[in-house]
C-alpha positions in Angstrom: 0.2 -0.2 0.3 1.8 3.6 -0.9 1.9 6.0 1.5 -0.9 8.1 0.2 -3.2 4.9 0.7 -2.1 4.4 3.8 -3.1 8.1 5.3 -5.9 8.2 3.3 -7.1 4.9 5.2 -5.9 6.6 8.6 -7.9 9.6 8.4 -11.2 7.5 7.0 -10.3 5.0 10.2 -10.5 8.3 12.6 -13.2 10.2 10.9 -15.5 6.9 11.4 -13.7 6.5 15.0 -15.1 10.1 16.1 -18.4 9.6 14.6 -18.8 6.6 16.4 -17.7 8.2 19.7 -20.3 11.1 18.7 -22.6 9.1 18.4 -22.1 7.2 22.3 -22.1 10.4 23.7 -24.7 12.1 22.3 -27.1 9.1 22.7 -25.7 8.7 26.6 -27.0 12.4 27.2 -30.7 11.6 25.9 -31.0 8.5 27.3 -29.7 9.5 30.8 -31.1 13.1 30.2 -34.2 11.6 29.7 -34.1 8.8 32.5 -33.2 11.4 34.8 -36.6 13.0 34.4 -38.1 10.4 34.2 -37.0 8.4 37.8 -37.6 9.7 41.2 -34.7 10.8 43.8 -33.2 8.5 45.4 -32.5 8.3 49.3 -28.5 9.6 48.8 -29.7 11.6 46.4 -32.8 13.7 48.0 -30.0 14.4 50.8 -27.8 15.5 48.9 -30.3 18.7 47.6 -30.2 19.9 51.4 -26.1 19.7 50.6 -27.4 23.1 47.9 -30.8 24.3 50.2 -28.3 24.5 53.3 -24.3 25.3 51.8 -21.6 25.3 54.0 -17.7 24.4 53.3 -18.4 20.9 54.3 -21.0 18.6 55.7 -20.9 15.6 58.0 -20.9 12.7 55.5 -19.1 14.7 53.3 -17.0 17.5 51.4 -19.3 20.3 49.5 -19.1 19.8 45.8 -21.9 18.0 45.1 -24.0 20.7 46.7 -21.9 23.2 44.6 -22.8 21.5 41.5 -26.3 20.9 42.3 -26.7 24.9 42.9 -24.7 25.4 39.4 -27.6 23.6 37.9 -30.6 24.1 39.7 -29.6 28.2 39.6 -29.7 28.3 43.6 -32.9 26.1 43.4 -34.6 27.6 41.5 -35.4 25.3 38.4 -35.4 21.7 41.6 -36.7 19.5 39.8 -35.5 15.7 39.1 -33.8 16.3 36.1 -31.9 19.1 37.1 -31.0 18.6 40.2 -29.1 15.9 38.0 -28.7 18.0 35.0 -24.9 18.2 35.7 -24.0 14.3 35.9 -26.1 13.7 32.5 -24.0 16.5 31.0 -20.7 15.5 33.2 -21.5 12.1 32.6 -20.6 12.6 28.7 -17.9 15.1 28.9 -16.2 12.3 31.2 -16.5 9.5 27.7 -14.7 12.4 25.9 -12.1 12.3 28.6 -11.9 8.3 28.2 -11.3 8.8 25.0 -8.6 10.9 24.8 -6.2 9.6 27.7 -7.7 6.1 25.5 -5.7 8.0 22.6 -2.6 9.1 24.7 -2.0 6.3 26.0 -1.7 4.0 22.3 -4.2 4.8 19.7 -7.7 7.0 19.2 -9.4 2.9 18.4 -7.9 2.4 22.3 -10.3 5.8 23.4 -13.2 4.6 21.0 -12.7 0.5 23.2 -12.3 2.8 25.9 -15.7 4.9 25.7 -17.8 2.2 24.7 -16.9 -0.6 28.1 -16.7 3.0 30.2 -20.0 3.7 28.3 -21.8 0.1 29.8 -20.0 0.5 33.1 -23.3 0.8 35.4 -21.0 3.2 37.8 -20.0 5.3 34.8 -23.7 5.4 32.9 -26.0 5.3 36.4 -24.1 6.2 39.8 -22.1 9.0 38.8 -23.8 9.9 35.1 -27.9 9.6 35.7 -27.7 9.5 39.7 -26.7 13.2 41.9 -23.5 11.7 44.2 -20.1 13.2 45.6 -19.0 10.7 42.5 -20.7 13.0 39.8 -17.9 15.8 40.4 -15.6 13.3 41.6 -14.8 11.2 38.6 -15.0 14.5 36.4 -11.9 16.1 38.2 -10.7 12.4 38.8 -10.3 11.7 35.0 -8.7 15.4 34.6 -6.1 14.9 37.0 -5.8 11.3 35.4 -5.2 12.4 31.8 -2.8 14.9 33.6 -0.4 12.8 35.2 0.0 9.9 32.0 1.4 13.7 30.7 3.6 14.8 33.3 4.9 11.4 35.5 6.8 9.7 33.0 8.3 13.4 32.2 12.2 12.3 32.5 13.4 15.5 30.8 11.4 17.5 33.2 10.1 20.4 30.5 8.3 23.6 31.1 5.3 22.3 29.7 5.5 18.5 32.6 5.8 21.7 35.1 3.2 23.9 33.9 0.7 21.3 33.9 1.9 20.1 37.5 1.2 22.9 38.9 -2.7 22.2 37.2 -2.9 18.5 38.9 -2.5 20.3 42.0 -5.5 22.3 41.1 -7.3 19.0 39.5 -6.6 16.9 42.4 -7.9 19.8 45.1 -11.3 20.2 43.1 -11.8 15.6 43.4 -11.0 16.1 47.8 -13.3 18.9 47.5 -16.0 16.2 46.0 -15.1 13.1 47.8 -12.0 12.2 50.1 -10.9 9.0 48.9 -9.5 11.5 46.2 -6.7 12.1 48.0 -5.4 8.7 47.2 -4.2 10.1 43.7 -1.5 11.8 45.4 -0.8 8.5 47.5 -0.4 7.0 44.0 1.7 9.6 42.3 4.0 9.5 45.3 4.8 6.2 45.0 5.3 6.6 40.9 7.9 9.6 41.5 9.5 7.6 45.0 10.3 4.5 43.0 10.3 5.6 39.1 10.8 9.5 38.3 12.5 10.5 41.3 14.0 13.7 39.3 10.2 15.1 40.3 11.3 14.9 43.7 14.3 18.2 43.5 11.9 20.7 41.5 9.5 23.2 43.5 6.3 22.3 41.1 5.8 19.5 42.6 5.4 20.8 46.2 3.4 23.8 44.7 1.1 21.9 43.4 0.9 20.0 46.7 -0.3 22.7 48.6 -2.1 23.8 45.6 -4.5 21.1 46.8 -4.0 21.3 50.7 -4.9 25.2 49.6 -8.5 23.3 48.0 -9.3 21.4 50.8 -8.5 24.3 53.5 -13.0 24.6 53.5 -12.9 21.3 54.6 -10.4 21.1 57.4 -11.9 24.7 58.6 -15.2 23.6 59.1 -13.9 20.6 60.7 -12.1 21.8 62.8 -15.2 24.0 64.0 -16.8 20.8 64.9 -13.9 18.5 66.8 -13.1 16.7 63.0 -16.8 15.3 63.5 -16.3 14.3 59.5 -13.1 12.3 59.7 -14.4 10.4 62.8 -17.9 9.6 61.0 -15.5 7.6 58.1 -12.5 6.6 60.4 -15.6 4.5 62.3 -16.6 3.3 58.7 -13.2 1.9 58.2 -12.3 0.6 61.4 -10.1 -2.8 60.8 -10.5 -3.3 64.6 -13.7 -3.4 66.2 -15.4 -6.9 64.7 -13.9 -9.9 63.4 -12.6 -11.1 59.9 -16.4 -11.3 57.8 -16.2 -13.5 54.6 -20.3 -12.2 53.9 -19.4 -8.7 53.7 -16.2 -9.3 51.5 -18.2 -11.1 49.0 -20.5 -8.8 48.9 -18.5 -6.3 48.4 -16.8 -8.5 45.4 -20.1 -9.0 43.9 -21.2 -4.8 44.4 -17.5 -4.4 42.1 -18.8 -6.8 39.5 -22.4 -6.0 38.9 -21.3 -1.8 39.2 -18.9 -1.7 37.3 -20.5 -4.8 34.9 -19.7 -8.6 34.4 -18.7 -8.6 30.9 -16.6 -5.7 31.7 -14.8 -7.0 35.0 -14.1 -10.5 32.8 -12.2 -8.7 30.4 -10.5 -6.6 32.8 -9.0 -10.1 35.1 -7.8 -11.3 31.0 -6.3 -8.4 30.1 -4.7 -7.9 33.6 -3.7 -11.4 33.2 -1.5 -11.2 29.5 -0.6 -8.3 30.9 1.4 -9.6 33.8 2.6 -12.7 30.9 3.6 -9.4 28.5 1.0 -10.9 25.6 1.1 -7.4 24.9 2.9 -4.4 25.1 2.5 -0.5 26.2 5.0 1.5 27.4 5.8 0.5 30.9 5.4 4.4 32.7 1.5 3.8 31.4 1.2 0.6 32.9 2.8 1.9 36.4 0.4 4.8 35.6 -2.5 2.3 35.0 -2.1 0.1 38.0 -0.5 2.5 40.7 -4.4 3.8 40.1 -6.4 1.3 39.9 -5.2 -2.4 41.8 -4.7 -0.6 45.2 -7.8 1.5 45.4 -9.8 -1.9 44.7 -8.0 -4.3 47.0 -8.1 -1.3 49.7 -11.9 -1.7 50.6 -12.2 -5.6 49.6 -10.0 -5.4 52.5 -11.6 -3.6 54.7 -14.5 -5.3 53.5 -13.2 -8.1 55.3 -14.0 -6.7 59.0 -16.8 -3.7 57.9 -20.1 -3.0 55.6 -18.5 -0.8 52.6 -19.7 0.2 49.1 -19.0 -0.6 45.7 -18.8 3.0 44.1 -16.1 3.6 46.6 -13.6 1.6 44.6 -15.1 2.8 41.0 -12.5 5.8 40.1 -10.0 3.2 40.3 -11.8 0.3 37.9 -11.5 3.5 35.1 -7.8 2.4 34.6 -8.4 -0.9 34.2 -11.2 -0.3 31.4 -8.5 1.4 29.7 -6.1 -1.4 30.2 -8.9 -3.7 28.8 -8.7 -1.1 26.0 -5.5 -1.4 24.9 -5.3 -5.1 25.4 -8.5 -5.2 22.8 -7.3 -2.9 20.6 -3.9 -4.2 20.2 -5.7 -8.0 19.2 -7.2 -5.2 16.1 -4.1 -6.1 14.5 -5.9 -4.6 11.1 -6.9 -1.2 12.4 -10.5 -1.2 11.4 -13.5 0.0 12.8 -14.6 -3.5 14.4 -16.3 -2.6 17.8 -14.6 -6.5 19.8 -17.4 -8.9 20.5 -17.3 -8.0 25.0 -17.6 -4.6 24.8 -20.6 -4.9 22.5 -22.5 -7.5 25.1 -21.0 -4.8 27.5 -23.2 -1.7 26.5 -26.3 -4.4 25.6 -26.2 -6.1 29.7 -26.3 -2.3 30.7 -29.8 -1.7 28.6 -31.4 -4.6 28.6 -30.8 -4.0 32.9 -32.1 -0.6 33.0 -35.1 -1.6 31.1 -35.8 -4.5 33.5 -35.1 -1.7 36.4 -37.2 0.5 34.5 -39.9 -1.8 33.9 -39.4 -3.0 37.9 -39.9 1.1 39.2 -42.6 1.3 37.7 -45.0 -1.3 36.6 -43.5 -4.1 40.1 -43.6 -7.1 37.7 -40.8 -9.1 39.7 -42.5 -8.4 42.7 -42.5 -9.3 46.5 -42.7 -11.8 49.2 -46.1 -11.6 49.9 -46.6 -10.8 53.8 -49.5 -10.0 56.2 -47.7 -7.9 57.9 -48.7 -4.5 56.6 -45.3 -2.8 57.9 -42.8 -5.1 56.3 -44.7 -4.2 52.3 -42.0 -4.0 50.0 -39.1 -4.2 52.9 -36.6 -6.1 50.1 -37.5 -4.2 47.4 -34.7 -2.0 46.6 -36.3 -0.1 43.9 -39.3 1.8 45.8 -36.1 4.3 47.2 -36.0 5.6 43.5 -40.5 5.4 43.6 -43.5 6.4 45.5 -42.9 9.4 47.1 -44.1 11.9 44.4 -47.4 10.3 44.5 -47.5 9.8 48.7 -46.7 13.5 49.0 -49.7 14.2 46.7 -51.8 11.8 49.2 -50.3 13.5 52.4 -51.0 17.2 51.4 -55.0 16.3 50.9 -54.9 14.6 54.6 -53.6 17.5 55.4 -55.9 19.2 54.5 -58.6 17.8 56.1 -56.6 17.7 59.3 -56.5 21.3 59.3 -60.1 21.5 58.4 -60.6 19.9 61.7 -59.0 21.3 63.5 -57.0 18.5 64.4 -53.6 19.8 63.0 -52.6 23.0 61.8 -51.6 25.2 59.0 -47.7 25.3 60.8 -47.8 21.5 62.0 -44.1 20.7 61.1 -43.0 16.8 60.6 -40.8 15.3 63.2 -38.2 13.1 61.7 -35.8 10.9 63.5 -33.5 9.2 60.3 -31.6 11.1 57.6 -33.5 9.0 55.7 -36.8 9.2 54.9 -35.8 12.6 55.9 -35.0 14.1 52.9 -37.1 12.2 50.9 -40.3 13.8 53.1 -38.4 17.2 53.2 -38.4 17.2 48.7 -41.6 15.4 48.1 -44.2 16.0 51.3 -42.7 18.8 53.1 -41.6 21.6 50.5 -44.8 21.2 48.1 -46.8 22.4 51.5 -44.9 24.4 52.3 -43.9 22.7 56.1 -41.5 22.4 58.5 -39.4 19.5 58.8 -37.6 18.7 62.2 -35.0 16.1 63.2 -35.4 14.7 67.2 -32.8 12.2 67.9 -28.7 11.2 68.2 -26.2 12.8 65.8 -25.1 9.1 64.2 -28.7 9.0 62.9 -29.7 12.4 61.6 -26.1 13.6 60.1 -27.2 16.9 58.6 -29.7 17.5 59.3 -28.9 18.5 63.2 -27.3 21.4 61.1 -30.6 21.8 59.7 -32.3 22.8 62.9 -30.1 25.3 63.7 -31.9 27.2 60.3 -35.9 26.0 61.0 -37.6 26.9 63.5 -37.7 25.3 65.9 -41.0 23.7 67.3 -42.6 25.8 69.9 -45.0 24.7 73.3 -48.5 22.4 72.4 -47.3 22.5 69.0 -49.0 19.1 66.7 -46.8 17.3 64.6 -46.3 14.4 62.2 -44.0 12.1 62.4 -44.0 9.8 58.7 -42.6 6.7 58.2 -42.4 3.7 54.8 -43.2 -0.8 55.0 -39.7 -0.3 52.6 -37.8 1.2 56.2 -40.8 0.7 58.6 -39.6 2.7 62.2 -42.1 3.1 64.2 -41.9 6.4 66.3 -39.4 5.6 69.0 -40.9 5.6 72.5 -38.8 9.2 73.5 -40.8 11.0 71.0 -43.1 11.1 74.1 -40.6 12.9 76.5 -41.6 15.6 74.4 -45.4 15.1 72.9 -48.3 14.3 75.6 -49.5 11.3 73.0 -48.8 9.4 69.0 -52.0 8.5 67.5 -52.5 5.6 65.7 -51.5 5.7 62.0 -52.9 7.1 58.8 -52.2 4.4 56.6 -51.8 5.2 52.6 -51.3 3.0 50.1 -48.5 3.4 48.1 -49.0 1.5 44.2 -46.4 0.4 41.0 -48.9 0.8 38.5 -52.4 -1.1 40.2 -49.8 -3.3 42.2 -49.5 -2.5 46.4 -46.5 -2.4 47.0 -46.1 -0.2 50.0 -48.1 1.0 53.2 -47.4 5.2 54.2 -47.8 5.1 58.3 -48.6 8.7 58.9 -48.7 9.4 62.9 -50.1 12.7 64.4 -47.9 13.7 67.7 -49.6 15.9 69.8 -49.5 18.7 71.5 -45.5 19.6 72.5 -45.1 19.7 76.3 -41.5 20.5 76.4 -39.3 20.8 73.4 -35.6 18.9 71.5 -32.5 19.7 72.6 -30.0 21.3 70.6 -27.9 18.4 69.7 -24.6 20.3 68.3 -25.1 22.3 71.8 -25.4 19.2 73.7 -22.0 17.9 71.8 -20.4 21.4 72.7 -20.6 22.6 69.7 -22.1 26.2 70.0 -24.2 28.2 67.7 -22.6 30.4 65.2 -24.7 33.4 65.3 -25.0 34.6 61.2 -26.2 30.7 61.3 -29.5 31.6 63.8 -33.1 31.6 62.1 -34.2 35.1 62.0 
């Protein structure tokens, strides 16, 4: 083949790859946008809505970035529907596909980038958790990918060029932003440190490395400041979640975490990752040595660390999610290397990955809306739907409208007043109640109980009107996670009435019950939880 023919073929391939890539990005954004609009907010998502509703330098559970993203896409909650709350996930989900493609192009070639984009799209973590749901993982993955793109350019540079030094400063910024999204992003500096110490120690002699670390630290100062005010309560909370010395070995938790990592990253992806890793260690395909080290350092230790934690403590599979992106890139390199003719053919595993995701999403959506799979029958109304996780994403919108009708009847009968708040004792379903029930009816939600159960609602209490003597209140729970009114509520109210039961449906199928209790005559006010822990109320945070 002549040089002209080779160039023409290469140009034609690049155009085909770009067309395929943009088809993936656009269709992905449209599908995820529809689902973001159609499906109700989950437990975690609706809780992070409160981060935008009551912004702060940091929060009990996480740093503030997810709240800022919600604030940005809703224009300070002016547009606060599910779609606008999730809009940053929908948009960045498309941007992330492009970033993964660009990283793949840098690592090997644009065919690698395309394969990586397809596997990335097939990942439940990348497509759903960070691409539809609004979670701290949304900004984290975006800034993680930006950081990964930069460090792949910077770390292997043994000439320490001016360009690499400048990019290293930018890397300090992107990692700092990732740390403002989720604490686990700090691991990137660990991976960078290991690479520099063992493979390119010349960077230790540069000023830019230390300035970059300083930039990340300065970016993280708001979180440090907030935690300093509250005795580092957020770090203590997360430290307890991964404390290895409070329980014995739990193989059940380990296998739950492993199964979760497989499912969240797509079983097809996981199998290809394992095959690619075996092939890599057997030197069955070629990859720049520095790139190989970077991909392995930013993936395997993170996934392995949470598997280690899972031997002793409950963990969540998405915690290791960013690490799997590097493994997806490794898989793409492996499959691109097998494409000897460098033609635009989609590997069977990549196609199956997306097909499995689409089928899974279709089944999940059908179950959310119709309940066709069903749950075991029960005669106990407090346990109906107990094991149905899809109820976390459905039913609250309809219940909110039914509750408003009940409330109007209570007001007309004089049993409750317009000012009667809703009392909650746990952060979930407190946030669901806040968003779908209290906000539309103009009610106040007040948290009573312990900090470990209320989380941010301990701070929200300080920004809302308190209970007042002689007032009545509502208490709401559902059979999905039924919790009867705690007897301690009788410390503050004279009486807890028998509940009104409101049925929840998927289509025409009765799938859960909502229980509405009336708490009568407030006789004493619950204490300020934070004040009882020694945290004084800030003057600027007092409710006027």
